[in-house]
C-alpha positions as a Markdown table, in Angstrom:
| # | Residue | x | y | z |
|---|---|---|---|---|
| 1 | Unk | 42.9 | 71.7 | 80.4 |
| 2 | Unk | 39.4 | 73.4 | 80.6 |
| 3 | Unk | 36.2 | 71.9 | 81.9 |
| 4 | Unk | 34.9 | 71.8 | 78.3 |
| 5 | Unk | 38.1 | 70.2 | 76.9 |
| 6 | Unk | 38.0 | 67.5 | 79.6 |
| 7 | Unk | 34.4 | 66.9 | 79.0 |
| 8 | Unk | 35.1 | 66.6 | 75.1 |
| 9 | Unk | 38.1 | 64.3 | 75.8 |
| 10 | Unk | 36.2 | 62.0 | 78.1 |
| 11 | Unk | 33.4 | 61.7 | 75.3 |
| 12 | Unk | 36.0 | 61.1 | 72.7 |
| 13 | Unk | 37.5 | 58.4 | 74.8 |
| 14 | Unk | 34.3 | 56.7 | 75.5 |
| 15 | Unk | 32.4 | 57.0 | 72.3 |
| 16 | Unk | 34.6 | 58.3 | 69.6 |
| 17 | Unk | 34.3 | 61.6 | 67.5 |
| 18 | Unk | 31.2 | 60.7 | 65.4 |
| 19 | Unk | 28.5 | 62.9 | 66.8 |
| 20 | Unk | 25.7 | 60.6 | 65.4 |
| 21 | Unk | 27.4 | 57.6 | 67.0 |
| 22 | Unk | 27.7 | 59.4 | 70.3 |
| 23 | Unk | 24.1 | 60.5 | 70.3 |
| 24 | Unk | 23.1 | 56.9 | 69.6 |
| 25 | Unk | 25.3 | 55.4 | 72.3 |
| 26 | Unk | 23.7 | 57.7 | 74.9 |
| 27 | Unk | 20.2 | 57.1 | 73.7 |
| 28 | Unk | 19.7 | 60.8 | 72.7 |
| 29 | Unk | 17.1 | 61.2 | 69.9 |
| 30 | Unk | 17.9 | 63.3 | 67.0 |
| 31 | Unk | 15.1 | 64.7 | 65.0 |
| 32 | Unk | 14.8 | 67.0 | 61.9 |
| 33 | Unk | 12.1 | 69.5 | 61.7 |
| 34 | Unk | 11.6 | 73.3 | 61.2 |
| 35 | Unk | 12.8 | 75.5 | 64.1 |
| 36 | Unk | 11.6 | 79.0 | 64.9 |
| 37 | Unk | 13.4 | 82.1 | 63.8 |
| 38 | Unk | 17.1 | 81.7 | 62.8 |
| 39 | Unk | 17.5 | 78.6 | 65.0 |
| 40 | Unk | 19.3 | 75.7 | 63.2 |
| 41 | Unk | 19.6 | 73.3 | 66.5 |
| 42 | Unk | 17.8 | 72.9 | 69.7 |
| 43 | Unk | 18.7 | 70.8 | 72.6 |
| 44 | Unk | 15.6 | 69.6 | 74.6 |
| 45 | Unk | 16.3 | 68.0 | 78.2 |
| 46 | Unk | 19.1 | 67.7 | 80.5 |
| 47 | Unk | 21.2 | 65.3 | 82.5 |
| 48 | Unk | 18.9 | 65.8 | 85.5 |
| 49 | Unk | 15.7 | 65.4 | 83.7 |
| 50 | Unk | 14.0 | 62.2 | 83.0 |
| 51 | Unk | 13.3 | 61.1 | 79.4 |
| 52 | Unk | 12.6 | 63.3 | 76.6 |
| 53 | Unk | 16.1 | 64.2 | 75.8 |
| 54 | Unk | 16.6 | 65.1 | 72.2 |
| 55 | Unk | 18.4 | 67.3 | 69.9 |
| 56 | Unk | 16.4 | 68.9 | 67.0 |
| 57 | Unk | 18.1 | 70.0 | 63.7 |
| 58 | Unk | 16.6 | 72.2 | 61.1 |
| 59 | Unk | 15.9 | 70.5 | 57.8 |
| 60 | Unk | 18.1 | 70.9 | 54.6 |
| 61 | Unk | 21.4 | 71.3 | 56.4 |
| 62 | Unk | 24.8 | 70.4 | 54.7 |
| 63 | Unk | 26.6 | 67.4 | 56.1 |
| 64 | Unk | 29.1 | 69.6 | 57.7 |
| 65 | Unk | 26.5 | 71.9 | 59.3 |
| 66 | Unk | 24.6 | 68.9 | 60.5 |
| 67 | Unk | 27.7 | 67.4 | 62.1 |
| 68 | Unk | 28.6 | 70.6 | 63.8 |
| 69 | Unk | 25.3 | 71.4 | 65.0 |
| 70 | Unk | 24.7 | 68.0 | 66.4 |
| 71 | Unk | 28.2 | 68.3 | 68.2 |
| 72 | Unk | 27.0 | 71.7 | 69.5 |
| 73 | Unk | 23.9 | 70.2 | 71.0 |
| 74 | Unk | 25.9 | 67.3 | 72.5 |
| 75 | Unk | 27.9 | 69.9 | 74.1 |
| 76 | Unk | 24.8 | 71.3 | 75.7 |
| 77 | Unk | 23.9 | 67.8 | 76.9 |
| 78 | Unk | 27.3 | 66.9 | 78.4 |
| 79 | Unk | 27.9 | 70.4 | 79.9 |
| 80 | Unk | 24.6 | 71.9 | 80.9 |
| 81 | Unk | 21.2 | 71.1 | 82.3 |
| 82 | Unk | 17.8 | 71.9 | 81.2 |
| 83 | Unk | 16.4 | 73.8 | 78.3 |
| 84 | Unk | 17.9 | 77.1 | 77.1 |
| 85 | Unk | 15.7 | 78.6 | 74.4 |
| 86 | Unk | 16.1 | 82.3 | 75.1 |
| 87 | Unk | 15.2 | 84.1 | 71.8 |
| 88 | Unk | 17.4 | 87.2 | 71.5 |
| 89 | Unk | 19.0 | 86.7 | 74.9 |
| 90 | Unk | 22.0 | 88.7 | 75.7 |
| 91 | Unk | 22.5 | 87.3 | 79.2 |
| 92 | Unk | 26.0 | 86.4 | 80.0 |
| 93 | Unk | 25.1 | 82.9 | 81.2 |
| 94 | Unk | 23.4 | 82.1 | 78.0 |
| 95 | Unk | 26.3 | 83.6 | 75.8 |
| 96 | Unk | 28.7 | 81.6 | 77.9 |
| 97 | Unk | 26.8 | 78.3 | 77.6 |
| 98 | Unk | 26.7 | 78.8 | 73.8 |
| 99 | Unk | 30.4 | 79.4 | 73.7 |
| 100 | Unk | 31.1 | 76.4 | 75.6 |
| 101 | Unk | 29.0 | 74.3 | 73.3 |
| 102 | Unk | 30.8 | 75.6 | 70.4 |
| 103 | Unk | 34.1 | 74.8 | 71.9 |
| 104 | Unk | 33.0 | 71.3 | 72.8 |
| 105 | Unk | 31.9 | 70.8 | 69.1 |
| 106 | Unk | 35.3 | 72.0 | 68.0 |
| 107 | Unk | 37.1 | 69.7 | 70.4 |
| 108 | Unk | 34.9 | 66.7 | 69.4 |
| 109 | Unk | 35.2 | 67.1 | 65.6 |
| 110 | Unk | 38.7 | 68.2 | 65.0 |
| 111 | Unk | 41.3 | 65.9 | 66.4 |
| 112 | Unk | 44.3 | 68.1 | 67.8 |
| 113 | Unk | 47.2 | 66.0 | 66.5 |
| 114 | Unk | 45.8 | 65.6 | 63.0 |
| 115 | Unk | 45.0 | 69.3 | 62.9 |
| 116 | Unk | 48.6 | 70.2 | 64.0 |
| 117 | Unk | 50.2 | 67.7 | 61.5 |
| 118 | Unk | 48.1 | 69.1 | 58.6 |
| 119 | Unk | 49.1 | 72.9 | 59.5 |
| 120 | Unk | 52.7 | 71.9 | 59.8 |
| 121 | Unk | 52.9 | 70.4 | 56.2 |
| 122 | Unk | 55.1 | 72.4 | 53.9 |
| 123 | Unk | 52.1 | 72.8 | 51.6 |
| 124 | Unk | 49.7 | 73.4 | 54.5 |
| 125 | Unk | 46.0 | 73.4 | 53.5 |
| 126 | Unk | 44.1 | 76.4 | 53.8 |
| 127 | Unk | 41.1 | 76.8 | 56.2 |
| 128 | Unk | 38.6 | 75.8 | 53.5 |
| 129 | Unk | 40.5 | 72.6 | 52.7 |
| 130 | Unk | 40.7 | 71.8 | 56.6 |
| 131 | Unk | 36.9 | 72.4 | 56.9 |
| 132 | Unk | 36.3 | 70.0 | 54.0 |
| 133 | Unk | 38.8 | 67.5 | 55.4 |
| 134 | Unk | 37.2 | 67.4 | 58.8 |
| 135 | Unk | 33.5 | 67.7 | 57.4 |
| 136 | Unk | 32.9 | 70.7 | 59.4 |
| 137 | Unk | 32.0 | 74.4 | 58.6 |
| 138 | Unk | 34.7 | 76.9 | 58.4 |
| 139 | Unk | 33.7 | 78.5 | 61.8 |
| 140 | Unk | 34.5 | 75.2 | 63.5 |
| 141 | Unk | 37.9 | 74.9 | 62.1 |
| 142 | Unk | 38.7 | 78.5 | 62.9 |
| 143 | Unk | 37.4 | 77.9 | 66.6 |
| 144 | Unk | 39.6 | 74.8 | 66.9 |
| 145 | Unk | 42.6 | 76.4 | 65.7 |
| 146 | Unk | 42.0 | 79.3 | 68.1 |
| 147 | Unk | 41.5 | 76.8 | 71.0 |
| 148 | Unk | 44.7 | 74.9 | 69.8 |
| 149 | Unk | 46.8 | 78.2 | 69.7 |
| 150 | Unk | 45.5 | 79.3 | 73.2 |
| 151 | Unk | 46.7 | 82.5 | 74.6 |
| 152 | Unk | 50.3 | 82.0 | 73.6 |
| 153 | Unk | 49.6 | 81.9 | 69.8 |
| 154 | Unk | 51.7 | 78.7 | 69.5 |
| 155 | Unk | 50.1 | 75.7 | 67.8 |
| 156 | Unk | 51.0 | 72.9 | 70.2 |
| 157 | Unk | 48.7 | 69.8 | 70.3 |
| 158 | Unk | 46.5 | 69.3 | 73.3 |
| 159 | Unk | 46.3 | 65.7 | 73.9 |
């Protein structure tokens, strides 16, 4: 089990899978306002910084995008410290932290046992139906299936 998976599992155990309820439970403010460039989510603050912790979401997001982006921001909150706004960054640390936040969101929003059950049905749903079922964008379902399969390619549930 990876560091990211353990962190997500801990959050699910303590607060559940609803990113809005998690943010509320930990006192993390969520705002909606225009963001620069192509940004749709921004995490402000860190575990080691005093007050001012918040996640800013761009306006006019779909419900699925808002859930996924909030979960991504929660990934930054639980996994990383400090602000990480680096427009156009290509640094390895930045890319790794973004990937970890994406993985955290996939672990938080898509329960492994339910995903495995749905995928093993005789009339298994396609990726679009799964995204709709879990109220997440297609990319989150694809990431979660990839994480579930791991390096072996088998779809064994991660409990």
